[in-house]
NUSELUM-86263 format. One line per field, with one value per atom (N, C-alpha, C): x, y, z; residue in one letter; atom name; chain; residue number from 1. Coordinates in nm, 2 decimals. Atoms other than C-alpha are relative to their C-alpha. Layout:
# residues N
x X  ...
y Y  ...
z Z  ...
residuo A  ...
atomo CA  ...
cadena A  ...
num NUM  ...
END
This chain:
# residues 155
x 0.07  0.00  0.08  -0.06  0.11  -0.05  0.09  0.00  0.10  -0.09  0.13  0.11  -0.13  0.49  0.03  -0.06  0.51  -0.07  0.05  0.41  0.11  -0.10  0.59  -0.02  0.01  0.62  -0.04  0.04  0.46  0.14  -0.12  0.80  0.08  -0.06  0.95  -0.07  0.12  0.64  0.03  0.00  0.69  0.15  -0.11  1.06  0.01  -0.02  1.02  -0.07  0.08  0.75  0.07  -0.08  0.98  0.10  -0.11  1.28  -0.08  0.09  1.01  -0.05  0.03  0.90  0.13  -0.11  1.27  0.05  -0.06  1.34  -0.11  0.08  1.02  0.00  -0.04  1.15  0.11  -0.12  1.49  -0.02  0.02  1.33  -0.06  0.02  1.15  0.11  -0.10  1.47  0.08  -0.08  1.63  -0.09  0.06  1.35  0.00  -0.01  1.37  0.12  -0.12  1.73  0.01  -0.05  1.67  -0.09  0.10  1.40  0.07  -0.08  1.69  -0.02  0.04  1.71  0.04  -0.02  1.85  0.14  -0.12  2.05  0.04  -0.07  2.13  0.09  -0.08  2.39  0.15  -0.13  2.77  0.00  0.00  2.89  -0.03  -0.01  2.91  -0.17  0.14  2.54  -0.09  0.06  2.45  0.04  -0.12  2.70  -0.09  0.06  2.49  -0.16  0.13  2.16  0.00  -0.04  2.28  0.00  -0.01  2.38  -0.11  0.11  2.06  -0.12  0.08  1.87  0.05  -0.06  2.08  0.00  0.05  2.00  -0.14  0.14  1.63  -0.03  0.04  1.63  0.06  -0.06  1.83  -0.11  0.11  1.56  -0.11  0.11  1.28  0.02  0.00  1.42  -0.01  0.00  1.46  -0.13  0.12  1.11  -0.11  0.06  0.98  0.00  -0.04  1.14  -0.06  0.06  1.01  -0.14  0.14  0.67  -0.05  0.04  0.64  0.04  -0.01  0.78  -0.11  0.11  0.51  -0.12  0.14  0.24  -0.03  0.01  0.33  -0.11  0.08  0.04  0.09  -0.08  0.13  0.00  -0.02  0.26  -0.07  0.06  0.08  0.13  -0.08  0.26  0.07  -0.06  0.28  0.00  -0.04  0.46  0.06  -0.07  0.61  0.16  -0.15  0.96  0.05  -0.05  0.94  0.07  -0.08  1.16  -0.10  0.08  0.98  0.10  -0.10  1.12  0.00  -0.04  1.31  0.06  -0.02  1.41  0.19  -0.12  1.78  0.02  -0.03  1.89  0.16  -0.12  2.20  0.00  0.03  2.24  0.18  -0.08  2.50  0.00  -0.01  2.64  0.08  -0.10  2.77  -0.02  0.02  2.79  0.12  -0.10  3.13  0.03  -0.02  3.10  -0.04  0.03  3.09  -0.15  0.11  2.73  0.02  -0.01  2.68  -0.12  0.11  2.46  -0.05  0.11  2.19  -0.09  0.12  1.93  -0.10  0.09  1.64  -0.10  0.07  1.51  0.06  -0.05  1.60  0.15  -0.14  1.96  0.01  -0.02  1.87  -0.01  0.01  1.79  0.14  -0.15  2.18  0.06  -0.09  2.38  0.11  -0.16  2.76  0.04  -0.06  2.79  -0.06  0.07  2.55  -0.04  0.03  2.49  -0.15  0.14  2.15  -0.04  0.05  1.95  -0.14  0.13  1.66  -0.10  0.12  1.33  -0.05  0.03  1.30  0.10  -0.10  1.62  -0.03  0.01  1.64  0.00  -0.01  1.77  -0.11  0.13  1.51  -0.09  0.13  1.23  -0.01  -0.01  1.35  -0.01  -0.01  1.40  -0.13  0.12  1.06  -0.10  0.08  0.84  0.10  -0.11  1.15  0.01  -0.03  1.21  0.16  -0.12  1.53  0.05  -0.03  1.69  -0.04  0.04  1.53  0.09  -0.08  1.73  -0.06  0.07  1.62  0.10  -0.06  1.71  -0.04  0.02  1.74  0.07  -0.05  1.84  0.06  -0.07  2.15  -0.02  0.04  2.19  0.07  -0.07  2.42  -0.11  0.06  2.13  0.01  -0.03  2.27  -0.11  0.07  2.07  0.07  -0.09  2.19  -0.06  0.04  2.14  0.06  -0.03  2.16  -0.07  0.05  2.08  -0.06  0.04  1.88  0.03  -0.04  2.06  -0.09  0.04  1.90  -0.10  0.11  1.58  -0.01  0.05  1.53  -0.07  0.11  1.19  0.03
y -0.08  -0.03  0.17  -0.15  0.35  0.12  -0.12  0.68  0.09  -0.14  1.03  -0.01  0.02  1.05  0.13  -0.12  1.42  0.02  0.02  1.32  0.00  -0.03  1.34  -0.09  0.11  1.02  0.07  -0.02  1.06  0.04  -0.03  1.04  0.12  -0.12  1.29  0.11  -0.10  1.52  0.05  -0.04  1.51  0.04  -0.03  1.55  0.17  -0.10  1.85  0.11  -0.12  2.02  0.02  0.00  1.95  0.14  -0.07  2.15  0.14  -0.13  2.44  0.04  -0.04  2.48  0.06  -0.08  2.53  0.12  -0.16  2.79  0.09  -0.09  2.97  0.05  -0.05  2.99  0.09  -0.10  3.12  0.13  -0.13  3.38  0.09  -0.08  3.51  0.09  -0.08  3.58  0.08  -0.08  3.71  0.13  -0.12  3.95  0.10  -0.08  4.07  0.08  -0.06  4.16  0.11  -0.09  4.37  0.13  -0.13  4.58  0.08  -0.06  4.73  0.17  -0.16  5.14  0.02  -0.05  5.13  0.12  -0.10  5.45  0.05  -0.04  5.51  -0.11  0.11  5.33  0.01  -0.02  5.28  -0.08  0.09  5.11  -0.16  0.13  4.76  -0.04  0.01  4.79  -0.01  -0.02  4.90  -0.16  0.12  4.59  -0.11  0.13  4.34  0.01  -0.02  4.47  -0.05  0.02  4.43  -0.16  0.14  4.05  -0.06  0.02  4.01  -0.03  -0.02  4.13  -0.12  0.11  3.90  -0.15  0.13  3.60  0.01  -0.01  3.68  -0.03  0.03  3.69  -0.16  0.13  3.36  -0.09  0.11  3.19  0.04  -0.01  3.34  -0.07  0.09  3.17  -0.14  0.14  2.84  -0.03  0.02  2.87  -0.01  -0.05  2.95  -0.17  0.15  2.62  -0.10  0.09  2.41  0.01  0.01  2.53  -0.05  0.06  2.47  -0.16  0.11  2.14  -0.10  0.04  2.07  0.01  -0.02  2.16  -0.12  0.13  1.82  -0.07  0.07  1.56  -0.10  0.13  1.27  -0.12  0.11  0.97  -0.14  0.12  0.68  -0.13  0.10  0.34  -0.04  0.06  0.22  0.08  -0.05  0.41  -0.05  0.06  0.18  0.05  -0.02  0.26  0.14  -0.15  0.64  0.08  -0.08  0.88  0.05  -0.08  0.99  0.03  -0.06  1.15  -0.16  0.10  0.88  -0.14  0.09  0.71  -0.02  0.03  0.57  0.03  -0.02  0.71  0.00  -0.01  0.66  0.10  -0.09  0.95  0.02  -0.04  1.04  0.15  -0.14  1.40  0.00  -0.02  1.42  -0.14  0.13  1.15  -0.09  0.10  1.02  -0.01  0.01  1.06  -0.10  0.11  0.79  0.01  -0.02  0.72  0.04  -0.02  0.87  -0.04  0.03  0.74  0.07  -0.10  0.99  -0.06  0.04  0.97  0.13  -0.12  1.20  0.01  0.00  1.28  0.13  -0.11  1.50  -0.03  0.01  1.58  -0.11  0.08  1.39  -0.15  0.11  1.06  -0.03  0.07  1.05  -0.08  0.09  0.78  0.05  -0.02  0.79  -0.01  0.08  0.63  0.09  -0.07  0.84  0.16  -0.12  1.20  0.02  0.00  1.36  0.13  -0.13  1.57  0.04  -0.06  1.77  -0.01  0.00  1.74  0.14  -0.13  2.11  0.07  -0.01  2.15  0.01  0.02  2.23  -0.14  0.15  1.87  -0.10  0.04  1.73  0.00  0.01  1.87  -0.07  0.03  1.76  -0.16  0.16  1.39  -0.05  0.06  1.35  -0.04  0.08  1.11  -0.04  0.08  1.03  -0.13  0.13  0.69  -0.02  0.02  0.48  0.03  -0.04  0.62  0.11  -0.15  0.96  0.10  -0.10  1.25  0.11  -0.09  1.54  0.13  -0.14  1.91  0.08  -0.09  2.18  0.10  -0.13  2.53  0.01  -0.02  2.56  0.18  -0.14  2.88  0.12  -0.10  3.05  0.02  -0.02  3.04  -0.13  0.10  2.77  -0.13  0.10  2.49  -0.14  0.12  2.13  -0.13  0.11  1.78  -0.10  0.13  1.44  -0.10  0.12  1.08  -0.06  0.10  0.89  -0.16  0.10  0.56  -0.12  0.09  0.36  0.06  -0.05  0.42  -0.13  0.11  0.21  0.10  -0.07  0.31  -0.05
z -0.03  0.00  -0.01  0.01  -0.09  0.03  -0.03  0.06  -0.01  0.03  0.08  0.09  -0.03  0.15  0.09  -0.05  0.27  0.15  -0.14  0.66  0.09  -0.10  0.97  0.11  -0.07  1.20  0.15  -0.15  1.58  0.06  -0.08  1.72  -0.04  0.08  1.49  0.06  -0.07  1.58  0.11  -0.12  1.94  0.02  -0.02  1.92  -0.06  0.07  1.67  0.14  -0.08  1.93  0.14  -0.13  2.24  -0.04  0.01  2.07  -0.04  0.02  1.92  0.15  -0.12  2.28  0.07  -0.04  2.39  -0.06  0.06  2.13  0.04  0.00  2.21  0.15  -0.13  2.58  -0.02  0.00  2.45  -0.04  0.04  2.25  0.07  -0.11  2.55  0.06  -0.08  2.72  -0.10  0.15  2.36  0.00  0.00  2.35  0.11  -0.10  2.68  0.02  -0.01  2.64  -0.13  0.12  2.33  0.04  -0.04  2.52  0.12  -0.08  2.72  -0.06  0.04  2.69  -0.13  0.12  2.35  0.00  -0.04  2.34  0.09  -0.10  2.67  0.01  -0.04  2.83  -0.06  0.06  2.72  -0.13  0.13  2.40  0.02  -0.04  2.58  0.00  0.00  2.65  -0.14  0.15  2.29  -0.07  0.05  2.18  0.05  -0.06  2.40  -0.06  0.06  2.27  -0.17  0.14  1.90  0.00  0.00  1.99  0.02  -0.02  2.14  -0.12  0.13  1.82  -0.09  0.10  1.63  0.03  -0.07  1.85  -0.03  0.00  1.82  -0.14  0.13  1.44  -0.04  0.00  1.45  0.05  -0.05  1.68  -0.07  0.11  1.45  -0.11  0.11  1.16  0.04  -0.08  1.37  0.01  -0.05  1.50  -0.14  0.15  1.14  -0.05  0.08  1.02  0.06  -0.06  1.29  0.00  0.02  1.26  -0.15  0.15  0.87  0.00  -0.01  0.95  0.08  -0.07  1.22  -0.07  0.05  0.98  -0.11  0.08  0.78  0.10  -0.08  0.86  0.05  -0.04  1.08  -0.10  0.11  0.90  0.03  -0.02  0.80  0.02  -0.05  0.87  -0.15  0.11  0.52  -0.13  0.08  0.25  -0.13  0.15  -0.03  0.02  -0.02  -0.11  0.00  0.02  -0.12  0.15  -0.09  0.11  0.11  -0.11  0.42  0.13  -0.12  0.76  0.08  -0.07  0.92  -0.09  0.15  0.58  0.03  0.02  0.57  -0.15  0.14  0.22  -0.04  0.07  -0.02  -0.11  0.09  -0.22  -0.08  0.07  -0.49  -0.06  0.05  -0.56  -0.12  0.12  -0.92  -0.05  0.05  -1.15  0.03  -0.01  -1.06  0.14  -0.13  -0.68  0.07  -0.05  -0.44  0.09  -0.10  -0.26  0.12  -0.09  0.05  0.06  -0.09  0.37  0.09  -0.07  0.52  0.07  -0.04  0.75  -0.02  -0.02  0.68  0.13  -0.16  1.02  0.08  -0.11  1.32  0.04  -0.05  1.44  0.12  -0.12  1.77  -0.04  0.05  1.58  -0.06  0.07  1.43  0.07  -0.07  1.50  -0.02  0.00  1.53  -0.15  0.12  1.17  -0.13  0.12  0.95  0.04  -0.01  0.88  -0.01  0.00  0.91  -0.10  0.08  0.64  0.05  -0.09  0.81  -0.11  0.10  0.63  -0.03  0.01  0.65  -0.09  0.09  0.45  -0.12  0.16  0.07  -0.04  0.05  0.00  0.06  -0.08  0.27  -0.08  0.04  0.11  -0.12  0.13  -0.25  0.02  0.01  -0.13  0.04  -0.03  0.04  -0.11  0.11  -0.17  -0.11  0.12  -0.41  0.02  0.02  -0.49  -0.07  0.03  -0.57  -0.17  0.13  -0.91  0.00  0.02  -0.89  0.02  -0.01  -0.96  0.08  -0.04  -0.74  0.00  0.03  -0.77  0.14  -0.14  -0.47  -0.03  -0.01  -0.43  0.10  -0.11  -0.20  0.05  -0.04  -0.01  -0.09  0.07  -0.24  -0.13  0.11  -0.49  -0.11  0.12  -0.72  0.00  -0.02  -0.82  0.02  -0.02  -0.71  -0.04  0.04  -0.83  0.08  -0.05  -0.65  -0.04  0.04  -0.73  0.11  -0.11  -0.49  -0.04  0.05  -0.50  0.04  -0.06  -0.23  0.10  -0.10  0.02  0.09  -0.09  0.35  0.10  -0.06  0.47  0.16
residuo M  M  M  T  T  T  T  T  T  S  S  S  T  T  T  T  T  T  T  T  T  L  L  L  P  P  P  D  D  D  T  T  T  A  A  A  R  R  R  A  A  A  A  A  A  L  L  L  Q  Q  Q  S  S  S  R  R  R  L  L  L  D  D  D  G  G  G  L  L  L  L  L  L  T  T  T  Q  Q  Q  R  R  R  V  V  V  V  V  V  A  A  A  F  F  F  A  A  A  E  E  E  T  T  T  T  T  T  S  S  S  S  S  S  G  G  G  A  A  A  T  T  T  G  G  G  D  D  D  A  A  A  A  A  A  D  D  D  R  R  R  A  A  A  G  G  G  N  N  N  V  V  V  E  E  E  A  A  A  I  I  I  I  I  I  R  R  R  L  L  L  E  E  E  D  D  D  L  L  L  D  D  D  A  A  A  R  R  R  I  I  I  A  A  A  G  G  G  L  L  L  R  R  R  D  D  D  T  T  T  L  L  L  N  N  N  L  L  L  P  P  P  S  S  S  A  A  A  P  P  P  R  R  R  A  A  A  V  V  V  G  G  G  D  D  D  A  A  A  V  V  V  Q  Q  Q  V  V  V  G  G  G  S  S  S  R  R  R  V  V  V  T  T  T  I  I  I  R  R  R  F  F  F  G  G  G  S  S  S  E  E  E  A  A  A  E  E  E  P  P  P  E  E  E  P  P  P  F  F  F  L  L  L  L  L  L  G  G  G  L  L  L  L  L  L  E  E  E  E  E  E  A  A  A  G  G  G  G  G  G  S  S  S  V  V  V  E  E  E  V  V  V  I  I  I  T  T  T  P  P  P  A  A  A  S  S  S  P  P  P  L  L  L  G  G  G  K  K  K  A  A  A  L  L  L  L  L  L  G  G  G  A  A  A  R  R  R  S  S  S  G  G  G  D  D  D  E  E  E  V  V  V  A  A  A  Y  Y  Y  R  R  R  A  A  A  A  A  A  S  S  S  G  G  G  A  A  A  T  T  T  L  L  L  H  H  H  A  A  A  T  T  T  L  L  L  V  V  V  D  D  D  V  V  V  E  E  E  V  V  V
atomo N  CA  C  N  CA  C  N  CA  C  N  CA  C  N  CA  C  N  CA  C  N  CA  C  N  CA  C  N  CA  C  N  CA  C  N  CA  C  N  CA  C  N  CA  C  N  CA  C  N  CA  C  N  CA  C  N  CA  C  N  CA  C  N  CA  C  N  CA  C  N  CA  C  N  CA  C  N  CA  C  N  CA  C  N  CA  C  N  CA  C  N  CA  C  N  CA  C  N  CA  C  N  CA  C  N  CA  C  N  CA  C  N  CA  C  N  CA  C  N  CA  C  N  CA  C  N  CA  C  N  CA  C  N  CA  C  N  CA  C  N  CA  C  N  CA  C  N  CA  C  N  CA  C  N  CA  C  N  CA  C  N  CA  C  N  CA  C  N  CA  C  N  CA  C  N  CA  C  N  CA  C  N  CA  C  N  CA  C  N  CA  C  N  CA  C  N  CA  C  N  CA  C  N  CA  C  N  CA  C  N  CA  C  N  CA  C  N  CA  C  N  CA  C  N  CA  C  N  CA  C  N  CA  C  N  CA  C  N  CA  C  N  CA  C  N  CA  C  N  CA  C  N  CA  C  N  CA  C  N  CA  C  N  CA  C  N  CA  C  N  CA  C  N  CA  C  N  CA  C  N  CA  C  N  CA  C  N  CA  C  N  CA  C  N  CA  C  N  CA  C  N  CA  C  N  CA  C  N  CA  C  N  CA  C  N  CA  C  N  CA  C  N  CA  C  N  CA  C  N  CA  C  N  CA  C  N  CA  C  N  CA  C  N  CA  C  N  CA  C  N  CA  C  N  CA  C  N  CA  C  N  CA  C  N  CA  C  N  CA  C  N  CA  C  N  CA  C  N  CA  C  N  CA  C  N  CA  C  N  CA  C  N  CA  C  N  CA  C  N  CA  C  N  CA  C  N  CA  C  N  CA  C  N  CA  C  N  CA  C  N  CA  C  N  CA  C  N  CA  C  N  CA  C  N  CA  C  N  CA  C  N  CA  C  N  CA  C  N  CA  C  N  CA  C  N  CA  C  N  CA  C  N  CA  C  N  CA  C  N  CA  C  N  CA  C  N  CA  C  N  CA  C  N  CA  C  N  CA  C  N  CA  C  N  CA  C  N  CA  C  N  CA  C  N  CA  C  N  CA  C  N  CA  C  N  CA  C  N  CA  C  N  CA  C  N  CA  C  N  CA  C  N  CA  C  N  CA  C  N  CA  C
cadena A  A  A  A  A  A  A  A  A  A  A  A  A  A  A  A  A  A  A  A  A  A  A  A  A  A  A  A  A  A  A  A  A  A  A  A  A  A  A  A  A  A  A  A  A  A  A  A  A  A  A  A  A  A  A  A  A  A  A  A  A  A  A  A  A  A  A  A  A  A  A  A  A  A  A  A  A  A  A  A  A  A  A  A  A  A  A  A  A  A  A  A  A  A  A  A  A  A  A  A  A  A  A  A  A  A  A  A  A  A  A  A  A  A  A  A  A  A  A  A  A  A  A  A  A  A  A  A  A  A  A  A  A  A  A  A  A  A  A  A  A  A  A  A  A  A  A  A  A  A  A  A  A  A  A  A  A  A  A  A  A  A  A  A  A  A  A  A  A  A  A  A  A  A  A  A  A  A  A  A  A  A  A  A  A  A  A  A  A  A  A  A  A  A  A  A  A  A  A  A  A  A  A  A  A  A  A  A  A  A  A  A  A  A  A  A  A  A  A  A  A  A  A  A  A  A  A  A  A  A  A  A  A  A  A  A  A  A  A  A  A  A  A  A  A  A  A  A  A  A  A  A  A  A  A  A  A  A  A  A  A  A  A  A  A  A  A  A  A  A  A  A  A  A  A  A  A  A  A  A  A  A  A  A  A  A  A  A  A  A  A  A  A  A  A  A  A  A  A  A  A  A  A  A  A  A  A  A  A  A  A  A  A  A  A  A  A  A  A  A  A  A  A  A  A  A  A  A  A  A  A  A  A  A  A  A  A  A  A  A  A  A  A  A  A  A  A  A  A  A  A  A  A  A  A  A  A  A  A  A  A  A  A  A  A  A  A  A  A  A  A  A  A  A  A  A  A  A  A  A  A  A  A  A  A  A  A  A  A  A  A  A  A  A  A  A  A  A  A  A  A  A  A  A  A  A  A  A  A  A  A  A  A  A  A  A  A  A  A  A  A  A  A  A  A  A  A  A  A  A  A  A  A  A  A  A  A  A  A  A  A  A  A  A  A  A  A  A  A  A  A  A  A  A  A  A  A  A  A  A  A  A  A  A  A
num 1  1  1  2  2  2  3  3  3  4  4  4  5  5  5  6  6  6  7  7  7  8  8  8  9  9  9  10  10  10  11  11  11  12  12  12  13  13  13  14  14  14  15  15  15  16  16  16  17  17  17  18  18  18  19  19  19  20  20  20  21  21  21  22  22  22  23  23  23  24  24  24  25  25  25  26  26  26  27  27  27  28  28  28  29  29  29  30  30  30  31  31  31  32  32  32  33  33  33  34  34  34  35  35  35  36  36  36  37  37  37  38  38  38  39  39  39  40  40  40  41  41  41  42  42  42  43  43  43  44  44  44  45  45  45  46  46  46  47  47  47  48  48  48  49  49  49  50  50  50  51  51  51  52  52  52  53  53  53  54  54  54  55  55  55  56  56  56  57  57  57  58  58  58  59  59  59  60  60  60  61  61  61  62  62  62  63  63  63  64  64  64  65  65  65  66  66  66  67  67  67  68  68  68  69  69  69  70  70  70  71  71  71  72  72  72  73  73  73  74  74  74  75  75  75  76  76  76  77  77  77  78  78  78  79  79  79  80  80  80  81  81  81  82  82  82  83  83  83  84  84  84  85  85  85  86  86  86  87  87  87  88  88  88  89  89  89  90  90  90  91  91  91  92  92  92  93  93  93  94  94  94  95  95  95  96  96  96  97  97  97  98  98  98  99  99  99  100  100  100  101  101  101  102  102  102  103  103  103  104  104  104  105  105  105  106  106  106  107  107  107  108  108  108  109  109  109  110  110  110  111  111  111  112  112  112  113  113  113  114  114  114  115  115  115  116  116  116  117  117  117  118  118  118  119  119  119  120  120  120  121  121  121  122  122  122  123  123  123  124  124  124  125  125  125  126  126  126  127  127  127  128  128  128  129  129  129  130  130  130  131  131  131  132  132  132  133  133  133  134  134  134  135  135  135  136  136  136  137  137  137  138  138  138  139  139  139  140  140  140  141  141  141  142  142  142  143  143  143  144  144  144  145  145  145  146  146  146  147  147  147  148  148  148  149  149  149  150  150  150  151  151  151  152  152  152  153  153  153  154  154  154  155  155  155
END
């Protein structure tokens, strides 16, 4: 039975929600640090305020990414051989490169021997629903479009 593959397993959803709760708590602290008097105080006070604003922007981006991921529906159990959150995948970057193993999931799920691709990353989004032999395209942070071939999927 094959069903929708753009889903999120319950264990991954719980881990993401826990991470989101922690980031929201950190955001409250960072926001409090940005509401200091601003123009008053010495240069060190103003520098601390700038650092808090930068940290607040970083937290906001991470929170938005987690909220986007949490908006995925819960995962059904049977998905065939398509990539889903929690799949172990083997990917070839470039035609002559050696295939590399990855886990499509949360950083907390990583084992010592495999790197993690998060489902909210550009490559992670491109891999969701792909099957062995598929070539996926994704946009790197630099704006370049990159390609990878999905060699194998273990659901």
